[in-house]
BARO-46792 format. One record per residue (C-alpha): residue number from 0; residue in one letter; x, y, z. Coordinates in pm, 1 decimal. Layout:
// BARO-46792
> NUM:A:X:Y:Z;
...
This chain:
// BARO-46792
> 0:M:8432.6:13122.9:10798.3;
> 1:R:8263.1:12807.4:10923.0;
> 2:I:8499.1:12495.3:11060.8;
> 3:G:8511.1:12397.5:10728.9;
> 4:R:8735.5:12590.5:10606.8;
> 5:I:8922.9:12693.7:10897.5;
> 6:A:9004.5:12291.2:10917.6;
> 7:C:9121.7:12284.2:10517.6;
> 8:T:9320.8:12579.7:10575.7;
> 9:W:9475.8:12410.4:10927.1;
> 10:L:9583.1:12134.2:10739.5;
> 11:I:9733.8:12275.0:10381.7;
> 12:E:9927.6:12529.0:10634.2;
> 13:N:10006.1:12270.5:10855.0;
> 14:V:10070.1:11972.9:10688.9;
> 15:A:9993.4:11887.7:10359.1;
> 16:D:10150.5:12182.6:10183.5;
> 17:P:10303.4:12451.8:10436.5;
> 18:G:10437.6:12666.6:10177.5;
> 19:A:10138.4:12711.5:10007.2;
> 20:E:9936.4:13076.0:9973.8;
> 21:I:9616.0:13026.8:10063.4;
> 22:L:9377.5:13331.0:9935.9;
> 23:Y:8937.1:13383.7:9981.4;
> 24:V:8825.2:13481.6:9654.0;
> 25:P:8477.4:13576.2:9553.8;
> 26:A:8343.7:13319.4:9337.0;
> 27:A:8292.3:13521.1:8997.7;
> 28:D:8726.2:13494.8:9051.7;
> 29:L:8745.7:13134.6:9103.2;
> 30:P:8735.3:13016.6:8737.2;
> 31:A:8989.2:13243.2:8618.3;
> 32:R:9256.8:13137.8:8974.2;
> 33:I:9200.0:12746.2:8877.6;
> 34:E:9277.2:12844.8:8485.4;
> 35:A:9629.6:12996.5:8677.1;
> 36:G:9655.6:12746.1:8901.2;
> 37:A:9493.0:12755.3:9185.9;
> 38:I:9303.3:12465.8:9369.7;
> 39:P:9037.5:12504.8:9526.0;
> 40:F:8895.0:12375.3:9853.4;
> 41:H:8520.5:12340.4:9976.4;
> 42:V:8379.4:12511.2:9715.5;
> 43:K:8073.8:12277.1:9545.3;
> 44:G:8152.3:12061.9:9279.9;
> 45:V:8573.2:12093.4:9328.9;
> 46:Q:8748.8:11779.9:9379.4;
> 47:F:8827.3:11884.4:9763.4;
> 48:D:8460.7:11935.1:9860.3;
> 49:H:8165.7:11729.8:10080.1;
> 50:R:8100.8:11404.4:9899.6;
> 51:D:7958.6:11079.2:9980.6;
> 52:R:7922.1:11233.0:10381.5;
> 53:R:8261.8:11318.0:10417.5;
> 54:T:8414.1:11669.3:10440.6;
> 55:P:8670.5:11837.5:10253.4;
> 56:F:8963.5:11800.8:10506.3;
> 57:E:8908.0:11437.3:10456.1;
> 58:A:8939.8:11433.6:10093.6;
> 59:I:9258.9:11645.2:10113.4;
> 60:L:9357.7:11353.7:10404.2;
> 61:E:9352.9:11110.3:10138.0;
> 62:A:9430.9:11290.0:9802.6;
> 63:H:9764.7:11324.7:10014.7;
> 64:G:9815.1:10993.5:10164.6;
> 65:L:9751.5:11150.8:10491.1;
> 66:D:9442.0:10950.9:10581.4;
> 67:A:9701.1:10615.4:10684.0;
> 68:D:9812.2:10868.9:10951.5;
> 69:P:9549.4:10785.7:11277.9;
> 70:V:9605.7:11122.2:11444.3;
> 71:L:9524.4:11323.1:11105.7;
> 72:A:9258.4:11000.6:11051.4;
> 73:H:9106.2:11111.7:11387.9;
> 74:M:9102.9:11466.8:11302.8;
> 75:G:8892.9:11372.0:11012.1;
> 76:R:8681.8:11205.6:11211.9;
> 77:V:8608.9:11504.4:11459.0;
> 78:I:8626.0:11785.1:11222.4;
> 79:N:8352.2:11545.5:10974.8;
> 80:G:8140.6:11557.8:11310.4;
> 81:A:8172.6:11963.2:11358.1;
> 82:D:8112.6:12028.5:11000.0;
> 83:T:7814.1:11782.5:10871.9;
> 84:D:7542.2:11623.3:11065.9;
> 85:N:7804.4:11378.7:11266.0;
> 86:T:7572.3:11092.2:11163.8;
> 87:L:7885.9:10903.2:10958.4;
> 88:Y:8132.2:10868.4:11261.8;
> 89:D:7913.1:11009.8:11574.4;
> 90:Q:8152.7:11164.7:11692.5;
> 91:P:8089.0:11292.2:12014.8;
> 92:E:8375.7:11663.6:12021.6;
> 93:G:8208.4:11724.5:11653.5;
> 94:P:7982.5:11975.0:11768.9;
> 95:G:8145.6:12119.7:12019.0;
> 96:L:8455.3:12227.5:11792.0;
> 97:R:8160.5:12348.7:11544.8;
> 98:A:8022.8:12610.5:11846.7;
> 99:L:8417.3:12702.0:11967.7;
> 100:S:8412.3:12807.1:11548.8;
> 101:E:8055.7:12946.6:11567.1;
> 102:G:8151.3:13106.6:11868.4;
> 103:Y:8448.4:13281.9:11726.8;
> 104:R:8286.2:13377.5:11431.7;
> 105:A:8027.4:13623.7:11625.0;
> 106:L:8322.7:13748.2:11810.8;
> 107:H:8475.7:13837.6:11471.0;
> 108:P:8158.1:13902.6:11247.0;
> 109:G:8263.9:13907.9:10843.6;
> 110:D:8662.0:13947.7:10968.7;
> 111:D:8782.7:13575.1:10843.3;
> 112:A:9125.9:13668.5:10920.7;
> 113:A:9076.4:13755.5:11304.2;
> 114:V:8842.7:13392.5:11320.3;
> 115:L:9152.9:13182.7:11130.7;
> 116:A:9370.5:13312.9:11423.6;
> 117:A:9182.4:13258.3:11702.7;
> 118:M:9098.2:12872.0:11587.6;
> 119:A:9486.2:12833.1:11504.0;
> 120:P:9529.6:12739.0:11875.2;
> 121:V:9209.5:12535.4:11886.8;
> 122:M:9297.5:12330.3:11598.9;
> 123:G:9671.6:12246.9:11735.5;
> 124:A:9491.5:12210.1:12044.4;
> 125:L:9275.4:11932.1:11811.9;
> 126:H:9555.2:11779.1:11698.1;
> 127:A:9732.8:11726.5:12013.8;
> 128:Y:9454.0:11567.7:12159.9;
> 129:S:9430.1:11362.9:11885.3;
> 130:Q:9804.8:11252.9:11897.8;
> 131:S:9691.0:11169.8:12280.3;
> 132:I:9420.6:10933.5:12186.6;
> 133:S:9615.5:10774.0:11966.8;
> 134:T:9918.6:10693.2:12177.7;
> 135:R:9674.6:10566.9:12399.3;
> 136:S:9474.8:10338.6:12169.5;
> 137:S:9850.9:10210.8:12032.8;
> 138:S:9970.0:10123.2:12382.3;
> 139:P:9976.0:9794.0:12506.9;
> 140:T:9715.4:9712.9:12798.8;
> 141:T:9886.2:9577.1:13124.3;
> 142:M:9698.4:9378.7:13352.0;
């Protein structure tokens, strides 16, 4: 599992829909799951996919009206930098986040649950970092 799906999973579980049940299914099972009411993400051609150099994470933010939150918007830019070639925002934290997620994939080859569990604190830390960035940028400056 790569950073895009990790980030979307974190966003859904912690912000967008904490009660959601997230399942990772083979591509062949996806049409039946969608017909049964599942909402796919980070799958080619669905609503929450890569579009116009933006990520599924950003699409979920926008669809849920969360893109106005400066903390989540900052996270979205970092996730974009980790999940793409980082040319849209040139976010300096993006490549580091990608490296961490790839490192956890290397530690837990083929075990998506272990990668998600290992990355959960990283995503929480990114959220806290984004909060600190937001707080600093909204604090009045003194001279």
